[in-house]
Residue frames as qw, qx, qy, qz and C-alpha x, y, z in Angstrom:
[[0.514, -0.815, -0.196, 0.181, -12.66, 16.77, 20.25],
 [0.395, 0.779, -0.176, 0.454, -10.27, 19.70, 20.07],
 [0.702, -0.314, -0.340, 0.541, -7.36, 20.03, 22.42],
 [0.142, -0.987, -0.015, 0.077, -6.62, 23.27, 24.21],
 [0.453, 0.749, -0.412, 0.252, -3.20, 24.67, 23.86],
 [0.358, -0.603, 0.623, -0.347, -2.21, 23.58, 27.37],
 [0.897, -0.007, 0.407, -0.174, -3.51, 20.00, 26.77],
 [0.792, 0.593, -0.098, 0.106, -1.58, 19.89, 23.49],
 [0.149, 0.773, -0.533, 0.311, 1.61, 21.00, 25.19],
 [0.631, -0.415, 0.572, -0.320, 1.20, 18.51, 27.98],
 [0.940, 0.191, 0.269, -0.083, 0.61, 15.70, 25.55],
 [0.623, 0.699, -0.305, 0.171, 3.59, 16.70, 23.38],
 [0.129, -0.703, 0.612, -0.339, 5.82, 16.77, 26.45],
 [0.790, -0.202, 0.526, -0.241, 4.58, 13.33, 27.54],
 [0.899, 0.432, 0.064, 0.026, 5.18, 11.82, 24.06],
 [0.385, 0.765, -0.457, 0.242, 8.69, 13.34, 23.88],
 [0.413, -0.586, 0.610, -0.337, 9.47, 11.88, 27.31],
 [0.869, -0.005, 0.472, -0.148, 8.61, 8.44, 25.95],
 [0.496, -0.217, 0.637, 0.550, 10.97, 8.76, 22.95],
 [0.462, 0.719, 0.496, 0.154, 8.57, 10.21, 20.29],
 [0.397, 0.210, 0.142, 0.882, 9.78, 13.14, 18.14],
 [0.003, -0.368, -0.287, 0.885, 8.82, 16.67, 19.02],
 [0.361, 0.177, -0.331, -0.854, 6.76, 16.95, 15.72],
 [0.016, -0.156, -0.984, -0.087, 4.84, 13.76, 16.23],
 [0.182, 0.522, 0.639, -0.535, 1.77, 15.53, 17.49],
 [0.318, 0.631, -0.093, -0.701, 1.64, 17.57, 14.31],
 [0.402, 0.481, -0.642, -0.442, 2.67, 14.90, 11.82],
 [0.517, -0.133, 0.815, -0.226, 1.29, 11.57, 13.17],
 [0.227, 0.081, -0.848, -0.472, 0.42, 8.72, 10.78],
 [0.713, -0.195, -0.125, -0.662, -3.10, 7.25, 10.76],
 [0.978, -0.180, -0.066, -0.084, -1.74, 3.69, 11.51],
 [0.085, 0.751, -0.632, 0.174, 1.42, 2.66, 13.19],
 [0.853, -0.054, -0.512, 0.085, 3.32, -0.30, 14.59],
 [0.378, -0.747, 0.403, -0.369, 4.15, -0.50, 18.39],
 [0.649, 0.190, -0.718, 0.164, 6.44, -3.00, 20.01],
 [0.739, -0.631, -0.205, -0.121, 5.94, -4.50, 23.41],
 [0.212, 0.573, -0.605, 0.510, 8.58, -3.48, 26.01],
 [0.412, -0.186, 0.713, -0.535, 6.50, -5.16, 28.70],
 [0.126, -0.117, -0.956, -0.237, 5.04, -8.70, 28.15],
 [0.593, -0.205, -0.118, -0.770, 1.27, -8.88, 28.04],
 [0.062, 0.062, -0.955, 0.283, 0.05, -11.27, 30.73],
 [0.476, -0.454, -0.610, -0.442, -3.27, -12.88, 31.37],
 [0.502, -0.649, 0.128, -0.557, -5.06, -12.56, 34.73],
 [0.946, -0.318, 0.061, -0.019, -3.84, -15.91, 35.85],
 [0.422, -0.735, 0.450, 0.281, -0.15, -15.04, 35.04],
 [0.753, 0.172, 0.516, 0.371, 0.32, -16.72, 31.70],
 [0.128, -0.480, 0.321, 0.806, 2.17, -14.79, 29.05],
 [0.605, 0.667, 0.391, -0.189, -0.02, -13.73, 26.04],
 [0.566, 0.791, -0.012, 0.233, 2.52, -11.70, 24.20],
 [0.760, -0.301, -0.064, 0.572, 6.27, -11.65, 24.89],
 [0.130, -0.816, 0.164, 0.538, 8.58, -8.58, 24.89],
 [0.198, -0.341, 0.640, 0.660, 9.39, -7.57, 21.37],
 [0.344, 0.507, 0.784, 0.098, 6.02, -8.61, 19.84],
 [0.016, 0.013, -0.282, -0.959, 5.07, -6.12, 17.04],
 [0.261, 0.590, 0.697, -0.314, 1.50, -4.92, 17.12],
 [0.194, 0.078, 0.506, 0.837, 0.64, -3.68, 13.64],
 [0.115, -0.500, -0.630, -0.583, -2.13, -1.38, 12.41],
 [0.278, -0.595, -0.594, 0.465, -2.81, 0.62, 15.60],
 [0.130, 0.945, 0.263, 0.148, -4.21, 4.09, 15.56],
 [0.569, 0.228, -0.152, 0.775, -1.45, 6.82, 15.40],
 [0.232, -0.858, -0.189, -0.418, -3.53, 9.32, 17.32],
 [0.221, 0.506, -0.555, 0.622, -1.21, 11.13, 19.90],
 [0.595, -0.419, 0.327, -0.603, -3.73, 10.51, 22.72],
 [0.983, -0.024, -0.063, -0.169, -3.88, 6.72, 21.92],
 [0.744, 0.365, -0.409, 0.383, -0.08, 6.26, 21.64],
 [0.115, -0.549, 0.473, -0.679, 0.48, 8.18, 24.91],
 [0.810, -0.296, 0.244, -0.443, -1.83, 5.72, 26.69],
 [0.979, 0.130, -0.148, 0.049, -0.15, 2.74, 25.13],
 [0.427, 0.556, -0.511, 0.497, 3.36, 4.04, 26.05],
 [0.401, -0.517, 0.492, -0.574, 2.30, 3.97, 29.68],
 [0.937, -0.085, 0.209, -0.265, 1.57, 0.24, 29.18],
 [0.540, -0.445, 0.646, 0.306, 4.98, -0.51, 27.64],
 [0.683, 0.479, 0.507, 0.217, 4.15, -0.22, 23.91],
 [0.130, -0.763, 0.200, 0.601, 6.61, 1.96, 22.07],
 [0.670, 0.698, -0.026, -0.252, 7.33, 2.72, 18.42],
 [0.324, 0.669, -0.668, 0.020, 10.81, 1.11, 18.48],
 [0.864, -0.038, -0.500, 0.036, 12.05, -2.40, 19.26],
 [0.627, -0.750, 0.211, 0.011, 13.39, -3.11, 22.78],
 [0.723, 0.521, -0.347, 0.292, 17.16, -3.36, 22.65],
 [0.708, -0.212, -0.367, 0.564, 20.22, -3.56, 24.97],
 [0.260, 0.098, -0.138, 0.951, 20.52, 0.24, 24.83],
 [0.349, -0.602, -0.446, -0.563, 16.83, 0.93, 25.52],
 [0.200, 0.031, -0.650, 0.733, 16.39, 2.57, 28.88],
 [0.535, -0.413, -0.232, -0.700, 12.63, 2.77, 29.08],
 [0.506, -0.452, 0.518, -0.521, 11.30, 1.69, 32.54],
 [0.964, -0.020, 0.153, -0.215, 10.46, -1.88, 31.40],
 [0.779, 0.457, -0.325, 0.280, 13.85, -2.60, 29.59],
 [0.027, -0.667, 0.505, -0.547, 15.72, -0.89, 32.50],
 [0.715, -0.415, 0.344, -0.446, 14.08, -3.20, 35.04],
 [0.994, 0.044, 0.097, -0.032, 15.21, -6.34, 33.30],
 [0.765, 0.411, -0.234, 0.438, 18.92, -5.54, 32.98],
 [0.620, -0.378, -0.281, 0.628, 21.69, -4.56, 35.25],
 [0.003, 0.944, 0.185, -0.274, 21.87, -0.87, 35.96],
 [0.359, -0.529, 0.449, 0.625, 25.36, -0.64, 34.33],
 [0.551, 0.409, 0.647, 0.331, 23.80, -1.34, 30.97],
 [0.185, 0.787, 0.259, 0.529, 22.68, 2.27, 30.32],
 [0.454, -0.365, -0.306, 0.753, 24.53, 5.05, 32.07],
 [0.063, 0.878, 0.288, 0.377, 22.81, 8.48, 32.32],
 [0.498, -0.257, -0.224, 0.798, 25.11, 11.30, 33.48],
 [0.075, 0.935, 0.326, 0.117, 23.75, 14.76, 33.99],
 [0.586, 0.013, -0.027, 0.810, 26.25, 17.53, 33.29],
 [0.032, 0.907, 0.259, -0.329, 26.15, 21.19, 33.95],
 [0.493, 0.011, 0.333, 0.804, 27.29, 23.45, 31.17],
 [0.038, -0.206, -0.193, -0.959, 26.43, 27.15, 30.73],
 [0.371, 0.054, 0.473, -0.797, 23.58, 26.78, 33.33],
 [0.788, 0.135, -0.214, -0.561, 21.80, 24.11, 31.18],
 [0.707, -0.258, 0.643, -0.146, 21.41, 20.48, 31.86],
 [0.495, 0.443, -0.650, -0.369, 22.82, 17.93, 29.39],
 [0.912, -0.139, 0.314, -0.226, 22.05, 14.27, 29.30],
 [0.223, 0.600, -0.747, -0.180, 24.86, 11.87, 28.51],
 [0.939, -0.051, 0.219, -0.259, 24.35, 8.28, 27.64],
 [0.114, -0.566, 0.787, 0.218, 26.95, 5.63, 27.20],
 [0.785, 0.220, -0.450, -0.364, 26.60, 2.64, 24.75],
 [0.797, -0.425, 0.375, -0.208, 26.60, -0.66, 26.63],
 [0.952, 0.204, 0.170, 0.155, 28.56, -2.42, 23.93],
 [0.629, 0.384, -0.043, 0.674, 31.42, 0.14, 23.23],
 [0.370, -0.368, -0.293, 0.801, 32.91, 3.31, 24.60],
 [0.056, 0.471, 0.411, 0.778, 30.57, 5.62, 22.52],
 [0.066, -0.488, -0.579, 0.649, 28.86, 8.46, 24.38],
 [0.091, 0.580, 0.491, 0.644, 26.10, 10.71, 23.18],
 [0.145, -0.317, -0.432, 0.832, 25.17, 14.05, 24.72],
 [0.044, -0.552, -0.559, -0.617, 21.93, 15.96, 24.28],
 [0.155, -0.254, 0.278, -0.913, 19.95, 18.68, 25.98],
 [0.759, -0.152, 0.102, -0.625, 17.04, 16.16, 26.54],
 [0.545, -0.205, 0.808, -0.096, 16.78, 12.54, 27.54],
 [0.737, 0.529, 0.365, -0.209, 14.65, 11.95, 24.43],
 [0.462, 0.820, -0.322, -0.104, 17.34, 13.40, 22.09],
 [0.161, -0.579, 0.799, -0.024, 20.14, 11.37, 23.75],
 [0.682, 0.055, 0.710, -0.168, 18.08, 8.21, 23.54],
 [0.723, 0.658, 0.126, -0.168, 17.42, 8.82, 19.79],
 [0.263, 0.799, -0.540, -0.035, 21.09, 9.36, 19.08],
 [0.379, -0.401, 0.825, -0.127, 21.94, 6.18, 21.02],
 [0.777, 0.313, 0.506, -0.206, 19.39, 4.18, 19.12],
 [0.596, 0.768, -0.197, -0.129, 20.84, 5.41, 15.83],
 [0.039, 0.679, -0.731, 0.052, 24.39, 4.42, 17.02],
 [0.645, -0.171, 0.711, -0.222, 23.18, 0.96, 18.21],
 [0.828, 0.512, 0.088, -0.210, 22.38, 0.07, 14.57],
 [0.351, 0.731, -0.585, -0.016, 26.05, -0.02, 13.90],
 [0.321, -0.403, 0.828, -0.221, 26.40, -3.02, 16.30],
 [0.819, 0.195, 0.412, -0.349, 23.94, -5.21, 14.37]]
């Protein structure tokens, strides 16, 4: 099934909003590993898979990963600096600080590391998150 240009653009924007790179839709891998940012629960409330569980060998198709992202399965491990909606719900609001700044009529997203005084600034939330994830590796 071929995507129209509009559908492709909407899918690209949705994936970028979930932390995927802009090029993902053009360069996706056939199989990927996704990590649970939301625990998988049974219908009677028992935990089946905890947060952080790796699910390997999943299809890398952009439509598929976009659907899984809505369920809390993302291509990176949950961390203290992750501000996805599932990780942000489980920690105090001071853990990740998002500041929107005005500069030359463009919006910038500024994120602060929860472990040190490092700030990253980007023109998009996805870009700022990517830089913050790269910085957080220095704390391990």
